[in-house]
C-alpha positions as CSV (number, residue, x, y, z in Angstrom):
1,X,30.2,-68.6,28.7
2,X,29.7,-70.3,25.6
3,X,25.7,-70.2,26.4
4,X,25.7,-66.3,27.3
5,X,27.2,-65.9,23.7
6,X,25.3,-67.8,22.0
7,X,22.3,-66.2,23.5
8,X,23.8,-62.8,22.5
9,X,24.1,-64.0,18.7
10,X,20.1,-65.0,18.8
11,X,19.4,-61.6,20.2
12,X,21.5,-59.9,17.4
13,X,19.9,-62.0,14.7
14,X,16.3,-61.3,15.9
15,X,17.0,-57.6,16.1
16,X,18.5,-57.6,12.5
17,X,15.4,-59.5,11.4
18,X,13.0,-56.9,13.1
19,X,14.6,-53.9,11.3
20,X,14.2,-56.1,8.2
21,X,10.8,-56.4,8.4
22,X,10.2,-52.7,9.3
23,X,12.1,-51.6,6.7
24,X,9.8,-53.8,4.1
25,X,6.8,-52.7,6.0
26,X,7.9,-48.9,5.6
27,X,8.9,-49.5,1.6
28,X,5.6,-51.1,1.0
29,X,3.6,-48.9,2.6
30,X,5.3,-45.8,0.9
31,X,4.6,-47.8,-2.3
32,X,1.0,-48.3,-1.5
33,X,0.6,-44.4,-0.7
34,X,2.3,-43.4,-4.0
35,X,-0.1,-46.0,-6.0
36,X,-2.7,-44.7,-4.3
37,X,-1.8,-41.2,-5.3
38,X,-1.6,-42.1,-8.9
39,X,-4.8,-44.4,-9.3
40,X,-7.2,-43.2,-6.7
41,X,-9.1,-40.6,-7.4
42,X,-8.9,-37.2,-5.3
43,X,-12.3,-37.5,-4.0
44,X,-12.1,-41.2,-3.2
45,X,-8.8,-40.3,-1.4
46,X,-10.3,-37.6,0.4
47,X,-13.4,-40.0,1.6
48,X,-10.7,-42.4,2.5
49,X,-8.8,-39.8,4.4
50,X,-11.8,-38.4,6.4
51,X,-13.1,-42.6,7.2
52,X,-9.8,-42.9,8.6
53,X,-9.8,-40.1,10.9
54,X,-13.1,-41.2,12.2
55,X,-12.3,-44.7,12.9
56,X,-9.0,-43.1,14.6
57,X,-11.4,-40.9,16.7
58,X,-14.1,-43.6,17.7
59,X,-10.9,-46.0,18.6
60,X,-9.6,-43.3,20.5
61,X,-6.5,-43.4,18.6
62,X,-6.1,-39.8,18.5
63,X,-4.6,-37.9,21.4
64,X,-6.3,-34.5,21.0
65,X,-9.9,-33.6,20.4
66,X,-10.5,-31.7,16.9
67,X,-12.9,-28.9,16.3
68,X,-14.3,-27.8,12.9
69,X,-15.4,-24.6,11.3
70,X,-18.0,-24.9,8.3
71,X,-17.8,-21.7,6.4
72,X,-20.5,-21.7,3.6
73,X,-20.3,-20.0,0.2
74,X,-24.2,-18.7,1.1
75,X,-26.0,-17.6,4.3
76,X,-28.6,-19.4,5.0
77,X,-31.8,-18.4,7.5
78,X,-34.6,-20.9,8.1
79,X,-33.6,-22.9,4.7
80,X,-33.4,-20.2,2.7
81,X,-30.5,-18.4,0.8
82,X,-29.3,-14.8,2.7
83,X,-27.0,-14.0,0.4
84,X,-23.2,-14.5,0.1
85,X,-20.9,-15.2,3.2
86,X,-18.1,-12.4,2.9
87,X,-15.6,-14.9,5.0
88,X,-16.1,-17.5,2.5
89,X,-14.7,-14.9,-0.3
90,X,-12.2,-14.1,2.0
91,X,-10.9,-17.1,2.9
92,X,-10.5,-18.2,-0.7
93,X,-8.5,-15.2,-1.3
94,X,-6.5,-15.8,1.4
95,X,-5.6,-19.9,0.6
96,X,-4.8,-18.8,-2.8
97,X,-1.8,-17.2,-1.6
98,X,-0.9,-20.3,0.5
99,X,-1.2,-22.5,-2.5
100,X,1.7,-24.0,-4.6
101,X,0.3,-25.1,-8.2
102,X,3.7,-27.3,-8.4
103,X,2.8,-29.4,-5.3
104,X,-1.1,-29.9,-5.3
105,X,-1.8,-32.5,-8.5
106,X,-5.7,-30.9,-8.7
107,X,-6.9,-27.0,-8.3
108,X,-9.6,-25.2,-9.4
109,X,-8.6,-22.0,-11.8
110,X,-11.0,-19.0,-12.4
111,X,-10.7,-15.8,-14.0
112,X,-13.2,-13.2,-13.5
113,X,-13.4,-10.0,-15.8
114,X,-14.2,-6.3,-13.6
115,X,-15.4,-3.6,-15.5
116,X,-14.8,0.3,-14.0
117,X,-16.9,3.1,-14.6
118,X,-14.5,4.4,-17.2
119,X,-15.3,1.5,-19.7
120,X,-11.9,0.0,-18.9
121,X,-11.5,-3.9,-17.8
122,X,-9.0,-6.2,-16.3
123,X,-9.3,-9.8,-15.5
124,X,-8.3,-11.3,-11.8
125,X,-7.3,-15.1,-11.6
126,X,-7.6,-16.9,-8.8
127,X,-6.7,-20.7,-7.7
128,X,-8.5,-22.0,-5.4
129,X,-8.8,-25.8,-3.9
130,X,-10.8,-28.8,-6.1
131,X,-13.6,-30.1,-4.1
132,X,-12.3,-32.9,-1.9
133,X,-8.8,-31.3,-1.7
134,X,-7.1,-30.4,1.6
135,X,-4.3,-27.8,2.7
136,X,-2.4,-26.6,6.2
137,X,-1.5,-23.7,7.3
138,X,0.8,-22.5,10.0
139,X,-0.6,-19.5,12.0
140,X,1.3,-18.7,15.5
141,X,3.0,-22.0,15.6
142,X,-0.9,-23.7,15.6
143,X,-1.4,-26.1,12.5
144,X,-5.1,-25.4,10.5
145,X,-6.1,-27.6,8.1
146,X,-8.6,-26.8,5.2
147,X,-10.3,-28.6,3.3
148,X,-13.4,-28.2,0.6
149,X,-16.4,-29.8,0.5
150,X,-19.6,-29.9,-1.8
151,X,-22.6,-29.0,-0.1
152,X,-26.1,-29.7,-1.3
153,X,-27.7,-26.7,0.6
154,X,-31.0,-27.0,2.1
155,X,-33.2,-24.2,-0.2
156,X,-35.0,-24.4,-3.2
157,X,-32.3,-22.2,-4.6
158,X,-29.6,-24.5,-3.9
159,X,-31.7,-27.5,-5.5
160,X,-31.9,-25.5,-8.6
161,X,-28.4,-24.3,-8.8
162,X,-26.8,-27.8,-8.0
163,X,-24.6,-28.3,-5.3
164,X,-22.3,-25.5,-3.5
165,X,-19.3,-25.3,-1.7
166,X,-18.1,-25.1,1.5
167,X,-14.8,-24.8,3.5
168,X,-14.1,-26.7,6.6
169,X,-11.7,-25.6,9.0
170,X,-10.3,-28.2,11.6
171,X,-7.9,-27.5,14.4
172,X,-6.8,-29.0,17.8
173,X,-9.7,-28.2,20.3
174,X,-7.6,-26.4,23.0
175,X,-7.1,-23.7,19.8
176,X,-10.3,-22.8,19.4
177,X,-9.9,-19.1,20.8
178,X,-7.0,-18.4,18.6
179,X,-8.9,-19.6,15.5
180,X,-11.9,-17.5,16.4
181,X,-10.2,-14.1,17.8
182,X,-6.9,-14.1,15.9
183,X,-6.9,-16.3,12.9
184,X,-10.2,-15.6,10.9
185,X,-9.6,-12.1,11.5
186,X,-6.1,-12.4,10.4
187,X,-7.7,-14.1,7.3
188,X,-10.3,-11.1,6.6
189,X,-7.5,-8.4,7.2
190,X,-5.3,-10.2,4.9
191,X,-7.7,-10.6,2.1
192,X,-9.1,-7.3,2.4
193,X,-5.5,-6.5,2.0
194,X,-4.9,-8.3,-1.4
195,X,-8.4,-6.7,-2.6
196,X,-6.8,-3.2,-1.5
197,X,-3.3,-4.1,-3.8
198,X,-5.4,-5.8,-6.8
199,X,-8.2,-2.6,-7.3
200,X,-7.8,0.2,-9.5
201,X,-6.8,3.3,-7.8
202,X,-9.0,6.4,-8.1
203,X,-8.5,10.2,-7.6
204,X,-10.9,12.1,-6.2
205,X,-11.8,15.9,-6.6
206,X,-14.3,18.0,-4.8
207,X,-17.4,19.6,-6.3
208,X,-18.2,22.1,-3.3
209,X,-19.1,20.0,-0.8
210,X,-19.0,16.7,-2.5
211,X,-16.4,14.0,-4.0
212,X,-16.2,12.5,-7.1
213,X,-13.8,10.1,-8.7
214,X,-12.0,8.7,-11.8
215,X,-9.5,6.1,-12.3
216,X,-5.9,7.0,-11.3
217,X,-3.2,5.4,-13.7
218,X,-0.2,7.6,-12.7
219,X,2.6,5.0,-13.1
220,X,5.0,6.5,-11.0
221,X,6.4,4.3,-8.6
222,X,9.5,4.6,-6.2
223,X,11.7,2.7,-8.7
224,X,11.0,5.2,-11.3
225,X,10.8,8.7,-9.1
226,X,14.3,10.9,-9.5
227,X,15.3,12.1,-6.4
228,X,18.2,11.6,-4.0
229,X,18.3,7.4,-3.1
230,X,19.0,8.0,0.6
231,X,15.6,10.5,0.9
232,X,13.9,8.0,-0.9
233,X,14.3,5.3,1.3
234,X,13.6,7.2,4.3
235,X,10.2,7.9,2.9
236,X,9.8,4.1,2.3
237,X,10.9,3.2,5.7
238,X,8.9,6.2,7.1
239,X,5.6,5.0,5.1
240,X,6.3,1.2,6.4
241,X,6.8,2.1,10.3
242,X,3.7,4.2,9.5
243,X,1.5,1.1,8.4
244,X,2.8,-1.1,11.2
245,X,1.9,1.3,14.5
246,X,-1.7,1.2,14.7
247,X,-1.5,-0.2,18.0
248,X,1.1,2.3,18.9
249,X,-0.4,5.4,18.0
250,X,-3.5,3.9,20.1
251,X,-1.6,3.5,23.4
252,X,-0.1,6.7,23.1
253,X,-3.8,8.6,22.5
254,X,-2.6,10.0,18.9
255,X,-4.7,10.1,15.7
256,X,-3.7,7.6,13.3
257,X,-2.2,9.8,10.5
258,X,0.9,11.3,9.1
259,X,1.6,14.2,7.7
260,X,3.9,15.2,4.7
261,X,5.5,18.4,3.5
262,X,7.0,18.4,0.1
263,X,8.4,21.6,-1.3
264,X,10.5,22.9,-4.1
265,X,10.9,24.5,-7.3
266,X,8.3,23.4,-9.9
267,X,9.6,20.3,-11.8
268,X,11.4,18.7,-9.0
269,X,8.7,16.2,-8.7
270,X,6.4,16.8,-6.0
271,X,3.3,15.4,-8.0
272,X,5.8,12.1,-9.3
273,X,6.1,11.5,-5.4
274,X,2.5,11.9,-4.3
275,X,1.4,9.5,-7.0
276,X,4.3,6.9,-5.9
277,X,3.1,7.0,-2.6
278,X,-0.3,6.0,-3.6
279,X,0.8,3.3,-5.9
280,X,3.2,1.8,-3.2
281,X,0.0,2.1,-0.5
282,X,-2.7,1.6,-2.6
283,X,-4.5,4.1,-1.2
284,X,-6.8,6.1,-3.3
285,X,-6.1,10.3,-3.3
286,X,-8.1,12.9,-2.6
287,X,-7.3,16.3,-4.3
288,X,-8.7,18.9,-2.3
289,X,-9.4,22.3,-4.1
290,X,-9.9,24.8,-1.0
291,X,-11.4,27.2,-3.5
292,X,-14.4,25.5,-4.0
293,X,-14.7,24.8,-0.1
294,X,-16.9,28.4,1.4
295,X,-16.5,27.7,5.2
296,X,-15.2,25.6,8.1
297,X,-18.4,23.9,8.0
298,X,-18.0,22.7,4.6
299,X,-14.3,21.6,4.9
300,X,-15.5,19.3,7.8
301,X,-18.0,17.9,6.2
302,X,-16.0,17.2,3.2
303,X,-13.2,16.1,5.0
304,X,-15.5,13.7,7.2
305,X,-16.7,12.0,4.1
306,X,-13.0,10.9,3.6
307,X,-12.8,7.1,4.2
308,X,-9.9,5.2,6.0
309,X,-6.6,4.5,3.9
310,X,-6.6,7.4,2.0
311,X,-4.4,10.2,1.4
312,X,-5.2,13.6,1.4
313,X,-3.3,16.1,-1.1
314,X,-3.5,19.8,-1.0
315,X,-1.3,21.7,-3.6
316,X,0.4,24.9,-3.8
317,X,-1.2,25.1,0.4
318,X,1.1,28.5,0.5
319,X,-1.6,29.8,-2.5
320,X,-4.3,28.6,-0.4
321,X,-4.8,31.2,2.9
322,X,-3.3,34.7,3.6
323,X,0.3,33.7,3.8
324,X,0.8,36.9,6.1
325,X,2.2,35.8,9.6
326,X,-0.6,35.8,12.5
327,X,1.1,39.4,14.1
328,X,0.6,40.9,10.6
329,X,-2.9,39.3,10.0
330,X,-3.9,40.5,13.4
331,X,-3.2,44.4,12.2
332,X,-4.6,44.1,8.9
333,X,-8.0,42.9,10.6
334,X,-7.6,45.8,13.0
335,X,-7.4,48.4,10.0
336,X,-10.6,46.3,8.4
337,X,-13.0,47.6,10.9
338,X,-15.4,48.7,8.3
339,X,-15.7,45.4,6.8
340,X,-16.2,43.6,10.3
341,X,-19.0,46.1,11.0
342,X,-20.6,45.4,7.5
343,X,-20.4,41.9,8.0
344,X,-22.1,41.5,11.7
345,X,-25.0,43.7,10.0
346,X,-25.5,41.1,7.4
347,X,-25.8,38.5,10.3
348,X,-22.2,36.7,9.3
349,X,-18.5,37.2,10.3
350,X,-15.3,36.2,9.6
351,X,-15.7,33.2,11.4
352,X,-18.3,31.7,8.9
353,X,-15.2,31.8,6.5
354,X,-12.7,29.7,5.7
355,X,-9.8,29.9,7.6
356,X,-6.2,28.2,8.4
357,X,-7.6,27.4,11.8
358,X,-10.2,25.3,10.6
359,X,-8.0,23.3,8.5
360,X,-5.5,23.0,11.6
361,X,-8.4,21.9,13.9
362,X,-8.7,18.6,11.1
363,X,-5.2,18.0,11.0
364,X,-4.5,17.8,14.7
365,X,-7.4,19.0,16.6
366,X,-11.0,17.3,17.8
367,X,-11.6,16.4,14.2
368,X,-8.4,14.7,13.3
369,X,-9.9,11.6,15.2
370,X,-12.7,11.2,13.0
371,X,-10.8,8.7,10.8
372,X,-7.4,6.4,11.3
373,X,-4.7,5.4,8.8
374,X,-4.7,8.4,6.7
375,X,-1.7,10.3,5.0
376,X,-1.9,14.1,4.7
377,X,0.1,15.6,2.0
378,X,1.1,19.5,1.2
379,X,3.0,20.9,-1.3
380,X,4.5,24.5,-1.9
381,X,7.0,26.2,-4.1
382,X,8.1,28.5,-1.3
383,X,7.8,26.9,2.3
384,X,9.1,30.4,3.8
385,X,5.6,31.8,2.7
386,X,3.7,29.5,4.7
387,X,2.6,30.3,8.5
388,X,4.5,29.0,11.3
389,X,1.3,27.1,12.1
390,X,1.8,24.7,9.5
391,X,5.2,23.8,10.1
392,X,5.0,23.0,13.8
393,X,6.0,19.3,14.8
394,X,2.9,17.2,15.1
395,X,1.3,18.8,11.7
396,X,3.5,17.9,9.3
397,X,5.7,15.0,10.3
398,X,8.3,14.9,7.6
399,X,9.4,17.9,5.5
400,X,10.6,16.7,1.9
401,X,13.1,18.8,0.2
402,X,12.3,18.3,-3.6
403,X,15.6,20.0,-4.7
404,X,17.6,19.9,-8.4
405,X,18.4,16.8,-10.6
406,X,21.7,15.4,-9.2
407,X,23.8,12.9,-10.3
408,X,22.0,9.9,-8.9
409,X,18.7,11.4,-10.3
410,X,19.8,11.8,-13.7
411,X,20.8,8.2,-13.5
412,X,17.4,7.0,-13.0
413,X,16.2,9.3,-15.7
414,X,18.6,7.5,-18.0
415,X,17.4,4.3,-16.7
416,X,13.7,4.7,-16.8
417,X,14.1,6.5,-20.5
418,X,16.9,5.0,-22.2
419,X,17.1,1.7,-20.5
420,X,20.8,2.5,-20.2
421,X,23.5,2.4,-17.2
422,X,26.3,3.9,-18.9
423,X,27.5,6.3,-21.5
424,X,30.4,8.1,-23.4
425,X,28.8,11.3,-22.3
426,X,27.8,10.5,-18.5
427,X,31.3,12.1,-16.9
428,X,30.5,15.3,-18.9
429,X,27.1,15.3,-17.8
430,X,28.3,14.3,-13.9
431,X,30.3,17.1,-14.0
432,X,27.8,20.1,-15.7
433,X,25.2,18.7,-13.1
434,X,27.6,19.2,-10.2
435,X,27.9,22.9,-11.4
436,X,24.3,23.8,-13.1
437,X,21.1,24.0,-11.3
438,X,18.1,22.2,-13.4
439,X,15.1,20.3,-12.1
440,X,14.6,16.7,-13.1
441,X,11.4,17.5,-15.5
442,X,13.8,19.8,-17.3
443,X,16.4,16.7,-17.6
444,X,13.1,14.7,-18.7
445,X,12.5,17.1,-21.5
446,X,15.6,16.5,-23.0
447,X,15.6,12.8,-23.0
448,X,11.9,13.0,-24.4
449,X,13.3,14.5,-27.6
450,X,15.2,11.6,-29.3
451,X,14.6,8.0,-28.8
452,X,18.0,7.6,-30.0
453,X,20.0,7.4,-26.8
454,X,23.2,9.1,-28.4
455,X,21.3,11.9,-30.0
456,X,19.3,12.5,-26.5
457,X,22.4,12.4,-24.5
458,X,24.1,15.0,-27.0
459,X,21.0,17.1,-26.6
460,X,21.1,17.1,-23.0
461,X,24.7,18.0,-22.2
462,X,24.5,21.0,-25.0
463,X,21.7,22.3,-22.8
464,X,23.5,21.6,-19.7
465,X,26.4,23.8,-21.2
466,X,24.5,27.1,-22.4
467,X,22.9,26.5,-19.0
468,X,26.2,27.1,-17.5
469,X,27.5,29.6,-19.6
470,X,24.1,31.6,-18.8
471,X,24.6,31.1,-15.0
472,X,28.4,32.3,-15.6
473,X,27.0,35.5,-17.1
474,X,24.6,36.4,-14.6
475,X,26.8,35.8,-11.9
476,X,29.2,38.2,-14.0
477,X,26.7,40.7,-14.4
478,X,25.7,40.9,-10.4
479,X,29.5,41.1,-9.5
480,X,30.0,43.9,-11.8
481,X,26.6,45.6,-10.8
482,X,27.9,45.4,-7.1
483,X,31.2,47.0,-8.0
484,X,29.1,50.0,-9.7
485,X,27.2,50.7,-6.6
486,X,30.1,50.3,-4.3
487,X,32.0,52.6,-6.3
488,X,28.8,55.2,-6.5
489,X,28.7,55.1,-2.4
490,X,32.1,55.3,-2.0
491,X,32.8,58.0,-4.4
492,X,35.4,56.7,-6.4
493,X,35.1,57.7,-10.2
């Protein structure tokens, strides 16, 4: 009994000593690691880390085999430089989004000046790893390790220019297919999206059958557009859903495009909404003037020249084609037989002219599949004048009514123009807006007339009061006119 307790005490003492030793070793290891981090250069620590990995590999310490992909800055073909490597630039741009400047002790900072064709310029800032530094990225639950290394280069150009730079991508060998088929394409697509977000937007106009573009600096955004908040949110959600549904459109066999019809009185913000959509998506605008397109063939050519990720805009679509219904148009064409005979004698026909059917064929006919990820926007002041063929489902997917300035839209304008959310005249303005029909453009004009917020609100209130009085007078005159007509018809003196 005594012997048994003595053995238990000895075991407990040995266990405590082992724990103390392990704690001491751990503490010393952490201290050594901290001193190494502070005292040893990054290049030396990277060399030590690579040496340790090499020894572990030779001694069989690692359970999994590792593969490494080398992404060089320059292509090389038979020892000669063959130009820049787009994957290298894409990888650097992607990794810049994964870096925490506060956590990494050593980073490379570069700034480049981008000059546009119109003489303007902008600066692009990029953070990247210094040579010898590594970082880890996780994709689909898989850990990928990136290391920046020096590359002496094998060409004469490389010797003249000094050492180059390469990126090493290492991962467990079992994930090679994922790295090549998913991770690398994800990097390139992400980098393309980043470049698209940073680029200066352009607006293109057509001169006959060709596009020419200029930089587009319209500042409108969904944060500044004055419209109903619920409608604004519905548009943003619809755009986000459209961007994510590439595979869905392919699965159902439809062209990856989306159509919007913006309608309402002049000054209700249709053009500002188009600019906000372009700024949100970072898509270039293509403003098509149909009066400069002479026939359907020219229309097809110019629309085919539009790239993907773009917005086609046709303003005042009701003025671009004959707004008669198809039945009325057929009757008019029957009465115009003399014109038809003259056209046939000249070897031409109405078919060679620009027609609504030619445009519709591009929107949802066979020509609609010549591009993808496109937005098509029609604007009109008079929706009721449009041919029903333009309005049917599948052509204009979302109809957006740009109405009069309501209370929420006014508060947005007041915040944009004068940085105020409250004012003594707000209750009266809210009451007036409930009974007076004014456009956001009219309200903006009043707010712009003075930089003093009190003066601007007073001017707007007086304007709304005058509009209410005018509306009341017109309504009273119309009622009096109707009573006179009724009296005349009834024979009452």
